KEKE-3310 file (N, C-alpha, C; in steps of 0.2 Angstrom, whole numbers, plus 5000, padded with zeros to 4 digits):
npx = (5222:5208:5193:5181:5167:5159:5155:5151:5146:5140:5131:5118:5107:5090:5072:5060:5047:5036:5038:5037:5023:5017:5018:5008:4991:4978:4965:4948:4941:4950:4956:4946:4940:4951:4953:4940:4941:4952:4946:4935:4943:4950:4939:4935:4946:4944:4932:4921:4914:4907:4911:4921:4939:4947:4962:4969:4977:4990:5006:5017:5018:5021:5018:5009:4997:4992:4989:4979:4969:4966:4962:4950:4942:4942:4936:4923:4919:4920:4909:4898:4899:4900:4893:4896:4909:4925:4934:4951:4964:4980:4995:5010:5025:5038:5050:5055:5071:5079:5092:5098:5090:5076:5069:5057:5045:5047:5061:5066:5058:5058:5062:5075:5087:5092:5089:5082:5076:5070:5061:5054:5047:5039:5031:5025:5017:5008:5001:4995:4986:4978:4972:4965:4956:4948:4941:4945:4951:4969:4982:4998:5016:5028:5044:5057:5058:5058:5050:5037:5034:5032:5021:5012:5000:4991:4988:4978:4980:4993:5007:5019:5033:5038:5052:5055:5048:5054:5061:5067:5066:5055:5045:5045:5041:5028:5022:5020:5010:4994:4988:4980:4988:4996:5006:5017:5020:5036:5048:5051:5039:5034:5024:5030:5038:5029:5020:5027:5030:5018:5015:5025:5023:5011:5014:5021:5035:5052:5062:5073:5068:5064:5057:5043:5049:5061:5071:5080:5071:5067:5056:5041:5030:5013:5008:5001:4985:4979:4982:4987:4989:4997:4995:5007:5012:5027:5044:5041:5030:5012:5002:4989:4979:4966:4970:4982:4978:4970:4980:4987:4978:4977:4989:4989:4978:4984:4993:4985:4981:4973:4962:4963:4965:4973:4973:4986:4985:4995:5013:5021:5010:5003:5012:5021:5015:5006:4993:4988:4982:4969:4965:4968:4959:4947:4948:4948:4936:4928:4932:4927:4914:4914:4923:4927:4938:4946:4949:4950:4957:4972:4976:4986:4985:4982:4980:4983:4988:5001:5019:5033:5050:5065:5079:5086:5094:5093:5090:5081:5071:5055:5042:5028:5011:5001:5006:5014:5030:5036:5032:5021:5004:4986:4974:4963:4950:4949:4951:4939:4929:4933:4932:4918:4914:4918:4911:4897:4897:4901:4891:4880:4884:4884:4870:4865:4870:4864:4851:4851:4852)
npy = (4933:4943:4939:4944:4950:4961:4978:4986:4999:4999:4987:4979:4969:4967:4971:4958:4953:4947:4951:4965:4966:4961:4972:4980:4983:4972:4975:4970:4957:4960:4951:4945:4956:4961:4950:4950:4962:4959:4948:4955:4963:4953:4947:4957:4958:4945:4946:4944:4953:4967:4980:4995:4996:5007:5014:5025:5039:5048:5050:5045:5040:5052:5060:5057:5063:5071:5060:5053:5063:5064:5051:5050:5058:5051:5039:5044:5048:5035:5028:5034:5030:5017:5007:5006:5008:5003:5008:5010:5015:5022:5019:5021:5015:5015:5021:5019:5025:5035:5039:5044:5050:5054:5039:5035:5033:5022:5021:5033:5041:5054:5062:5068:5063:5054:5041:5031:5017:5007:5015:5019:5008:5005:5017:5016:5005:5009:5018:5010:5003:5014:5017:5005:5006:5016:5009:5006:4999:4995:4999:4995:4996:4983:4984:4983:4966:4961:4968:4966:4956:4962:4971:4965:4958:4968:4974:4975:4975:4974:4981:4978:4987:4996:4995:4983:4973:4962:4956:4941:4937:4945:4939:4927:4929:4935:4924:4917:4924:4928:4939:4950:4956:4968:4969:4981:4987:4987:5000:5003:5002:4990:4975:4963:4959:4960:4951:4939:4939:4937:4924:4917:4919:4913:4900:4887:4890:4888:4893:4903:4913:4926:4922:4924:4926:4932:4924:4915:4904:4889:4890:4884:4889:4891:4897:4912:4916:4928:4939:4953:4964:4981:4996:5008:5017:5021:5024:5028:5035:5036:5021:5018:5018:5013:5005:5000:4993:4983:4976:4971:4963:4953:4947:4943:4934:4924:4919:4913:4920:4930:4942:4955:4972:4986:5003:5015:5031:5040:5044:5039:5038:5050:5058:5062:5073:5079:5084:5080:5068:5068:5070:5057:5049:5053:5048:5035:5033:5034:5023:5013:5009:5000:4991:4978:4974:4983:4985:4995:5010:5019:5033:5047:5057:5070:5080:5093:5100:5096:5095:5096:5102:5099:5102:5088:5088:5100:5108:5118:5117:5118:5109:5107:5105:5091:5091:5083:5075:5068:5061:5073:5077:5077:5088:5087:5091:5091:5077:5072:5077:5070:5057:5056:5059:5048:5038:5042:5041:5028:5021:5024:5017:5004:5002:5004:4993:4983:4985:4982:4969)
npz = (5054:5050:5043:5042:5034:5035:5037:5048:5059:5071:5081:5088:5099:5094:5098:5098:5087:5094:5107:5105:5101:5113:5121:5120:5122:5116:5106:5108:5098:5087:5078:5071:5065:5057:5049:5042:5035:5026:5019:5012:5004:4996:4990:4982:4973:4967:4961:4967:4975:4970:4973:4971:4975:4984:4988:4998:5004:5014:5006:5014:5031:5043:5054:5069:5074:5063:5054:5061:5062:5048:5046:5053:5046:5034:5038:5041:5028:5021:5027:5020:5007:5006:5000:4987:4985:4993:5005:5009:5020:5017:5025:5025:5031:5028:5015:4999:4993:4980:4981:4994:5010:5020:5027:5032:5045:5054:5053:5056:5067:5073:5064:5062:5059:5069:5069:5077:5077:5085:5093:5082:5077:5088:5088:5076:5077:5087:5080:5071:5079:5083:5071:5069:5080:5075:5066:5052:5037:5034:5022:5017:5012:5008:5010:5017:5021:5033:5042:5041:5049:5061:5060:5051:5056:5058:5046:5031:5017:5006:4997:4984:4978:4963:4962:4969:4964:4957:4966:4974:4987:4992:4984:4990:5003:5001:4997:5008:5015:5022:5017:5006:4991:4980:4966:4959:4942:4934:4934:4921:4915:4910:4913:4915:4926:4937:4934:4934:4947:4953:4948:4954:4968:4970:4972:4983:4994:5000:5013:5023:5037:5049:5065:5076:5088:5085:5080:5068:5057:5048:5035:5026:5014:5009:4998:4990:4985:4982:4974:4963:4949:4949:4940:4937:4929:4919:4913:4900:4901:4906:4909:4910:4901:4889:4879:4884:4896:4889:4882:4893:4900:4891:4892:4906:4905:4896:4904:4913:4925:4938:4932:4936:4940:4947:4948:4950:4953:4954:4953:4939:4931:4933:4928:4937:4943:4956:4955:4943:4946:4947:4934:4930:4937:4932:4919:4921:4926:4915:4908:4916:4913:4902:4906:4916:4922:4930:4946:4955:4963:4967:4977:4981:4995:5006:5022:5018:5003:4991:4994:5006:5007:5017:5028:5035:5046:5052:5067:5069:5060:5053:5051:5042:5047:5042:5029:5016:5017:5008:4993:4983:4987:4984:4992:5006:5004:4990:4988:4995:4986:4974:4978:4980:4967:4960:4967:4964:4950:4947:4954:4946:4934:4939:4941:4929:4922:4929:4925:4912:4912)
capx = (5219:5201:5190:5174:5165:5154:5158:5146:5149:5136:5127:5115:5101:5083:5066:5057:5040:5032:5039:5034:5016:5015:5019:5002:4984:4975:4958:4943:4939:4954:4958:4940:4939:4956:4951:4935:4944:4955:4941:4932:4947:4951:4933:4935:4951:4942:4926:4915:4912:4907:4913:4928:4943:4950:4967:4970:4980:4997:5012:5020:5016:5027:5015:5003:4991:4989:4986:4973:4964:4964:4959:4943:4938:4942:4931:4916:4917:4919:4902:4894:4900:4902:4889:4899:4916:4928:4940:4957:4969:4987:4999:5016:5030:5045:5049:5062:5074:5083:5099:5098:5085:5072:5067:5051:5044:5050:5068:5068:5052:5059:5064:5081:5093:5094:5088:5079:5072:5066:5056:5050:5042:5034:5027:5020:5012:5003:4997:4991:4981:4974:4968:4960:4951:4944:4938:4946:4957:4975:4986:5005:5021:5033:5051:5061:5054:5058:5046:5030:5033:5030:5015:5007:4994:4986:4987:4973:4982:5000:5009:5026:5034:5041:5059:5056:5044:5058:5065:5065:5064:5049:5040:5044:5038:5021:5019:5018:5006:4987:4985:4980:4994:4997:5013:5017:5024:5042:5049:5051:5032:5031:5021:5033:5040:5024:5016:5031:5029:5011:5016:5030:5020:5005:5017:5025:5043:5056:5067:5075:5065:5064:5050:5040:5053:5067:5076:5079:5068:5065:5048:5038:5024:5007:5007:4996:4981:4975:4987:4985:4994:4995:4998:5009:5016:5034:5048:5039:5023:5006:5000:4982:4974:4962:4975:4987:4974:4968:4986:4989:4973:4979:4995:4986:4974:4989:4997:4980:4981:4968:4962:4961:4970:4972:4977:4989:4984:5001:5019:5022:5003:5002:5018:5024:5012:5000:4986:4985:4979:4961:4964:4968:4953:4942:4949:4946:4928:4925:4933:4923:4907:4915:4929:4926:4944:4948:4945:4950:4962:4976:4977:4990:4981:4984:4975:4984:4991:5009:5024:5038:5057:5068:5085:5085:5098:5092:5086:5076:5066:5048:5038:5021:5006:4997:5009:5018:5037:5039:5028:5016:4997:4981:4972:4957:4944:4949:4950:4932:4926:4935:4929:4911:4913:4919:4905:4891:4898:4901:4884:4876:4887:4882:4863:4864:4872:4858:4845:4852:4851)
capy = (4937:4944:4938:4946:4953:4966:4985:4989:5003:4997:4981:4977:4965:4971:4968:4953:4954:4944:4956:4971:4965:4960:4978:4984:4980:4970:4976:4964:4956:4963:4946:4944:4962:4962:4945:4953:4967:4955:4944:4959:4965:4947:4946:4962:4955:4939:4948:4941:4959:4972:4987:4997:4996:5014:5014:5032:5042:5051:5046:5041:5043:5056:5063:5053:5067:5072:5054:5051:5067:5062:5044:5051:5061:5046:5035:5047:5047:5028:5026:5037:5027:5010:5002:5005:5009:5000:5013:5008:5020:5021:5020:5018:5016:5016:5023:5018:5032:5034:5039:5045:5054:5051:5033:5033:5034:5017:5022:5040:5044:5061:5066:5072:5059:5050:5034:5027:5012:5004:5020:5020:5002:5006:5022:5014:5000:5013:5021:5005:5002:5019:5016:4999:5009:5020:5004:5007:4994:4999:4997:4998:4993:4979:4986:4978:4960:4959:4972:4963:4952:4967:4974:4962:4956:4974:4976:4972:4974:4977:4982:4977:4992:4995:4993:4977:4967:4957:4953:4934:4937:4948:4934:4921:4932:4936:4917:4915:4929:4928:4946:4952:4960:4971:4970:4986:4986:4990:5007:5004:5002:4984:4971:4956:4958:4959:4944:4934:4939:4934:4917:4914:4920:4908:4894:4886:4892:4886:4898:4905:4919:4928:4920:4929:4927:4935:4919:4912:4898:4887:4890:4882:4892:4888:4901:4917:4916:4934:4945:4957:4969:4988:5000:5015:5020:5020:5029:5031:5038:5033:5015:5016:5019:5007:5000:4997:4988:4978:4972:4968:4958:4947:4944:4939:4928:4919:4916:4910:4924:4934:4948:4961:4978:4992:5009:5020:5037:5045:5042:5040:5039:5057:5062:5065:5080:5076:5087:5076:5062:5070:5068:5050:5046:5055:5044:5028:5033:5033:5016:5008:5007:4994:4988:4975:4972:4988:4983:5000:5015:5021:5040:5050:5062:5072:5085:5099:5098:5097:5092:5101:5100:5102:5099:5083:5089:5107:5108:5123:5116:5119:5104:5109:5100:5089:5091:5077:5076:5063:5064:5077:5074:5082:5090:5083:5094:5088:5070:5071:5078:5065:5050:5057:5058:5041:5035:5043:5038:5020:5019:5024:5012:4998:5002:5003:4986:4979:4986:4979:4961)
capz = (5049:5051:5037:5043:5028:5037:5038:5053:5064:5077:5080:5095:5099:5093:5100:5094:5085:5099:5113:5103:5101:5120:5124:5118:5123:5110:5106:5108:5091:5082:5073:5067:5061:5052:5044:5038:5030:5021:5015:5008:4998:4992:4986:4976:4969:4964:4957:4971:4978:4965:4975:4969:4980:4984:4993:4998:5010:5013:5003:5020:5038:5047:5060:5071:5075:5057:5051:5064:5059:5041:5046:5055:5040:5029:5040:5040:5021:5019:5029:5015:5000:5007:4996:4980:4986:4999:5006:5013:5021:5016:5031:5023:5036:5025:5008:4995:4991:4974:4984:5002:5013:5026:5024:5034:5052:5058:5053:5059:5069:5075:5058:5063:5057:5075:5067:5082:5074:5090:5094:5076:5077:5094:5086:5071:5080:5091:5075:5068:5084:5083:5065:5071:5084:5071:5062:5045:5035:5032:5017:5017:5007:5010:5008:5021:5022:5041:5046:5040:5055:5067:5058:5047:5059:5058:5039:5027:5010:5005:4990:4982:4974:4956:4962:4972:4961:4954:4971:4975:4994:4992:4982:4995:5009:4999:4996:5015:5019:5020:5016:4998:4989:4974:4963:4954:4936:4935:4932:4913:4912:4908:4918:4916:4933:4942:4932:4936:4954:4955:4947:4959:4975:4971:4973:4989:4994:5006:5014:5030:5039:5056:5068:5081:5094:5083:5078:5061:5056:5041:5033:5020:5013:5006:4992:4991:4979:4982:4972:4957:4947:4950:4935:4940:4923:4918:4910:4894:4903:4909:4906:4912:4895:4887:4875:4889:4900:4885:4881:4900:4901:4887:4895:4912:4902:4893:4910:4918:4931:4939:4927:4941:4939:4951:4944:4954:4949:4955:4950:4932:4928:4934:4925:4943:4945:4960:4953:4938:4949:4946:4927:4929:4940:4927:4913:4923:4927:4908:4906:4920:4910:4898:4908:4922:4925:4934:4953:4960:4962:4972:4977:4986:4997:5013:5024:5014:4996:4989:4999:5008:5008:5023:5030:5040:5052:5055:5073:5069:5055:5054:5047:5042:5049:5037:5022:5014:5017:5003:4987:4984:4988:4984:4999:5009:5000:4983:4989:4996:4980:4970:4980:4979:4960:4959:4970:4960:4943:4948:4956:4939:4930:4941:4941:4922:4921:4932:4921:4905:4912)
cpx = (5211:5197:5182:5172:5161:5158:5153:5149:5146:5132:5124:5109:5095:5077:5063:5050:5035:5032:5036:5026:5013:5015:5012:4996:4981:4968:4954:4941:4944:4956:4952:4939:4944:4955:4945:4937:4947:4951:4937:4936:4949:4945:4932:4940:4948:4935:4920:4911:4912:4909:4920:4932:4947:4955:4970:4973:4987:5002:5015:5018:5022:5024:5009:4997:4988:4986:4979:4967:4961:4960:4951:4939:4937:4936:4924:4914:4916:4912:4897:4894:4901:4898:4892:4906:4919:4934:4945:4962:4976:4990:5006:5022:5037:5045:5056:5065:5079:5090:5098:5092:5081:5068:5060:5051:5047:5058:5070:5062:5052:5061:5070:5088:5096:5093:5086:5074:5067:5060:5051:5045:5037:5029:5022:5015:5007:4998:4993:4985:4976:4969:4963:4955:4946:4940:4939:4952:4963:4979:4993:5009:5026:5040:5056:5057:5053:5052:5038:5028:5030:5023:5010:5000:4989:4985:4982:4975:4989:5002:5017:5028:5038:5048:5060:5052:5048:5062:5062:5063:5057:5043:5039:5040:5030:5018:5017:5013:4998:4984:4985:4985:4994:5004:5013:5022:5031:5043:5049:5044:5029:5028:5025:5035:5035:5020:5021:5031:5023:5012:5020:5026:5014:5008:5020:5032:5045:5061:5068:5072:5065:5057:5048:5044:5060:5072:5075:5076:5067:5058:5047:5031:5019:5006:5001:4992:4977:4980:4984:4990:4992:4999:5000:5012:5023:5038:5046:5032:5018:5005:4993:4977:4971:4966:4980:4984:4972:4974:4988:4984:4975:4985:4993:4982:4979:4992:4992:4980:4975:4968:4959:4967:4968:4976:4980:4989:4990:5007:5019:5015:5001:5007:5021:5021:5006:4993:4983:4982:4971:4960:4964:4962:4947:4942:4947:4939:4925:4926:4929:4917:4908:4921:4928:4932:4948:4945:4946:4956:4966:4977:4981:4987:4983:4979:4976:4988:4998:5013:5029:5045:5060:5075:5084:5088:5098:5087:5081:5071:5059:5044:5031:5016:5002:4999:5014:5026:5040:5035:5023:5009:4992:4978:4965:4951:4943:4948:4943:4928:4927:4932:4921:4909:4913:4913:4899:4891:4898:4894:4879:4878:4884:4874:4861:4865:4866:4852:4845:4852:4844)
cpy = (4937:4944:4940:4951:4959:4973:4989:4993:5001:4991:4979:4973:4970:4967:4963:4955:4952:4949:4963:4971:4964:4967:4982:4980:4978:4971:4970:4963:4958:4958:4945:4950:4963:4956:4947:4958:4964:4951:4949:4961:4959:4946:4951:4960:4950:4940:4945:4947:4964:4979:4989:4998:5003:5014:5021:5034:5045:5046:5042:5044:5046:5059:5059:5057:5069:5066:5052:5056:5065:5055:5045:5054:5055:5041:5037:5046:5040:5026:5029:5034:5020:5005:5001:5005:5006:5004:5010:5013:5018:5023:5017:5020:5017:5017:5022:5025:5030:5035:5039:5049:5051:5045:5031:5033:5028:5018:5028:5043:5051:5065:5071:5068:5054:5043:5029:5022:5008:5008:5020:5014:5003:5012:5020:5009:5003:5016:5016:5003:5007:5019:5010:5002:5013:5016:5005:5002:4998:4995:4999:4994:4989:4981:4982:4972:4958:4962:4970:4959:4956:4970:4971:4960:4962:4977:4972:4971:4977:4977:4980:4982:4991:4992:4986:4971:4961:4953:4946:4934:4939:4943:4929:4923:4932:4929:4914:4919:4927:4935:4947:4957:4962:4972:4976:4984:4989:4997:5009:5004:4995:4980:4964:4954:4956:4952:4939:4933:4936:4926:4914:4914:4915:4901:4893:4887:4889:4891:4899:4912:4920:4925:4925:4930:4930:4931:4917:4905:4896:4887:4887:4885:4889:4891:4906:4918:4923:4940:4947:4962:4976:4992:5006:5019:5018:5025:5032:5034:5034:5026:5013:5017:5013:5002:4997:4991:4982:4973:4968:4962:4952:4943:4940:4933:4922:4915:4913:4913:4928:4940:4953:4966:4984:4997:5014:5026:5042:5042:5043:5041:5046:5061:5065:5072:5078:5078:5083:5069:5062:5068:5060:5047:5047:5050:5037:5027:5031:5026:5011:5005:5001:4990:4985:4973:4976:4987:4989:5005:5016:5029:5042:5056:5064:5077:5091:5097:5099:5093:5098:5098:5103:5099:5094:5085:5096:5106:5113:5122:5116:5115:5106:5103:5098:5090:5086:5079:5071:5066:5068:5074:5079:5083:5086:5085:5091:5080:5068:5071:5073:5059:5050:5056:5051:5037:5036:5040:5031:5018:5019:5018:5005:4997:5001:4996:4981:4979:4983:4971:4959)
cpz = (5050:5044:5037:5037:5029:5039:5043:5058:5071:5076:5087:5094:5098:5096:5095:5092:5091:5105:5111:5104:5108:5124:5124:5120:5117:5111:5105:5100:5086:5077:5069:5063:5055:5046:5039:5033:5024:5016:5010:5002:4994:4988:4981:4971:4964:4961:4961:4975:4972:4966:4972:4975:4979:4990:4992:5004:5009:5010:5008:5026:5041:5053:5062:5071:5068:5053:5054:5062:5052:5041:5048:5050:5035:5031:5039:5032:5019:5021:5024:5008:5000:5003:4989:4980:4993:5000:5011:5014:5020:5022:5029:5028:5034:5018:5005:4993:4985:4976:4991:5004:5018:5023:5027:5042:5056:5058:5057:5062:5071:5070:5059:5062:5063:5073:5073:5080:5079:5092:5088:5076:5082:5091:5081:5073:5084:5086:5072:5072:5084:5077:5066:5075:5080:5066:5054:5043:5033:5027:5018:5012:5011:5007:5011:5023:5029:5044:5046:5046:5061:5066:5054:5050:5059:5051:5035:5020:5010:4998:4990:4977:4967:4957:4966:4969:4958:4960:4973:4983:4995:4990:4987:5001:5007:4999:5003:5019:5017:5020:5008:4997:4982:4972:4958:4948:4938:4932:4925:4910:4910:4914:4919:4923:4938:4940:4934:4944:4957:4954:4953:4966:4976:4973:4980:4988:5000:5007:5022:5032:5047:5059:5073:5087:5092:5081:5071:5061:5049:5040:5027:5019:5009:4999:4993:4984:4978:4980:4965:4955:4948:4944:4938:4935:4923:4915:4904:4895:4906:4906:4909:4907:4893:4884:4879:4893:4895:4883:4887:4901:4897:4890:4902:4910:4900:4899:4915:4925:4932:4935:4931:4941:4943:4948:4950:4950:4950:4951:4943:4928:4928:4931:4931:4945:4949:4958:4947:4940:4947:4939:4926:4931:4935:4921:4915:4924:4920:4906:4910:4917:4906:4900:4915:4925:4930:4941:4957:4958:4968:4971:4982:4988:5004:5015:5020:5008:4996:4994:5001:5009:5015:5024:5036:5047:5055:5061:5073:5064:5057:5049:5047:5043:5043:5030:5021:5015:5012:4997:4988:4984:4986:4991:5000:5005:4993:4983:4990:4990:4975:4971:4979:4971:4958:4961:4965:4953:4943:4950:4950:4935:4932:4940:4933:4920:4923:4928:4914:4906:4911)
residu = (MET:ASN:THR:ASN:CYS:PHE:ASN:PHE:LEU:LYS:GLU:LYS:ASP:PHE:ILE:SER:PRO:ASN:LEU:LEU:LYS:ASN:LYS:PHE:ASN:ILE:TYR:LYS:ASN:ILE:ASN:ILE:ASN:ILE:LEU:GLU:TYR:ARG:ASN:ILE:ILE:SER:ASN:ILE:ILE:ASN:LYS:LEU:ASP:ASN:ARG:LEU:LEU:ILE:ILE:CYS:GLY:PRO:CYS:SER:VAL:ASN:ASN:ARG:GLU:SER:LEU:ILE:GLU:TYR:ALA:ASN:ASN:PHE:LYS:ASN:LEU:SER:LEU:LYS:VAL:ASN:ASP:TYR:LEU:TYR:LEU:VAL:ILE:ARG:ALA:TYR:TYR:GLU:LYS:PRO:ARG:THR:THR:VAL:GLY:TRP:LYS:GLY:ILE:ILE:TYR:ASP:PRO:ASP:ILE:ASN:GLY:SER:ASN:ASP:ILE:GLU:LYS:GLY:ILE:TYR:THR:PHE:ARG:GLU:ILE:LEU:LEU:ASP:LEU:PHE:ASN:ILE:SER:ILE:PRO:VAL:ALA:SER:GLU:ILE:LEU:ASN:PRO:ILE:PHE:ILE:ARG:TYR:PHE:GLY:ASP:LEU:LEU:SER:TRP:VAL:SER:ILE:GLY:ALA:ARG:THR:SER:GLU:SER:GLN:ILE:HIS:ARG:GLU:ILE:ILE:SER:GLY:LEU:ASN:ILE:PRO:VAL:GLY:PHE:LYS:ASN:SER:THR:ASP:GLY:SER:ILE:ASP:SER:CYS:VAL:ASN:SER:ILE:ILE:SER:SER:LYS:ASN:SER:HIS:ASN:PHE:ILE:TYR:ILE:ASN:GLU:TYR:GLY:LYS:LEU:SER:TYR:VAL:LYS:THR:LEU:GLY:ASN:LEU:ASN:SER:HIS:ILE:ILE:LEU:ARG:GLY:GLY:LYS:ASN:GLY:PRO:ASN:TYR:PHE:TYR:GLU:ASN:ILE:ASP:GLU:TYR:ILE:LYS:ILE:LEU:ASP:LYS:ASN:LYS:LEU:ASN:LYS:SER:ILE:LEU:ILE:ASP:CYS:SER:HIS:ASP:ASN:SER:ASN:LYS:ASN:TYR:LYS:ASN:GLN:ILE:ASN:VAL:VAL:ASN:ASN:ILE:ILE:LYS:GLN:LEU:LYS:ASN:ASN:LYS:TYR:ILE:ILE:GLY:LEU:MET:ILE:GLU:SER:ASN:LEU:ASN:GLU:GLY:ASN:GLN:SER:PHE:ASP:LEU:TYR:ASP:LYS:ASN:LYS:ASN:ILE:LYS:TYR:GLY:VAL:SER:ILE:THR:ASP:SER:CYS:ILE:ASN:TRP:LYS:ASP:THR:GLU:ASP:LEU:ILE:TYR:LYS:ILE:TYR:TYR:GLU:TYR:LYS:ASN:ILE:CYS:ASN:ASN:ARG:GLN:ASN:GLU:LYS)
# end
């Protein structure tokens, strides 16, 4: 009798992280630059750098050319605001799905249901190296915990989403990373799960994980001290208002955790209307004058606004350039205007604080 518990249609060996990385030329000083990006973000989290952290970009990566065009615009903007804002580009390679659908560029790079994952990881690694060549720090999300082995060396900040903040394996992985990380509050709007995640990931863990050569290894982690919470709203609506933040700061203080909060301007904080991200930003700007616990903002933005639906298996589908195929985004012009507004308002706040001393 066969007691195999798996119901796989196909199973084959997969390229190891080490082999993938060796397929590409490594740019000079790549390690130094990535470490510098991470150190700056860690300093912002720990209030050693007064700049605001702005994590901004497409909801997900689906087209290399459009992302690089966006990244060049983003880099040029970052150079103009870098004294008060630290801009980090979103490059999310996989997306959680409520049921089914396109799961991200590493799963289905051709957006046709072919699910060529090996091509997907090659494609995304190339994209990350393109972004490094533009000299811009990159943010992404850890959904499948294995893939951070393939891309983590090129990332400067990562998030753990609302649906995975309670996951033990994600907490264990984060405890072994030297990358700053943000944990989102759960979909019910509470911060219990992300507070517990921060406490857990600060500590050492022992578990089995894939190594650079694709083999299972026993690991013991050191713990990650550079983590913070992300407020993204919940089923009862937004949670970025003053009274929400005041309540959460008390919880963080009670647990002796870093009182640093990043505001996700999208998702339930925008009532799932991408245009409302601008309203969220305007509210946060007003709070910044008397609130030193807000360390930054997350904004979903693309070259063109909105999103588009399509039939994954339609061979004649026409996917519009620079338009999201997952969550809706504001366009580049609105993004640029918004970031300039944040910059000038925050600059005035900082100057006034200095004058009051």
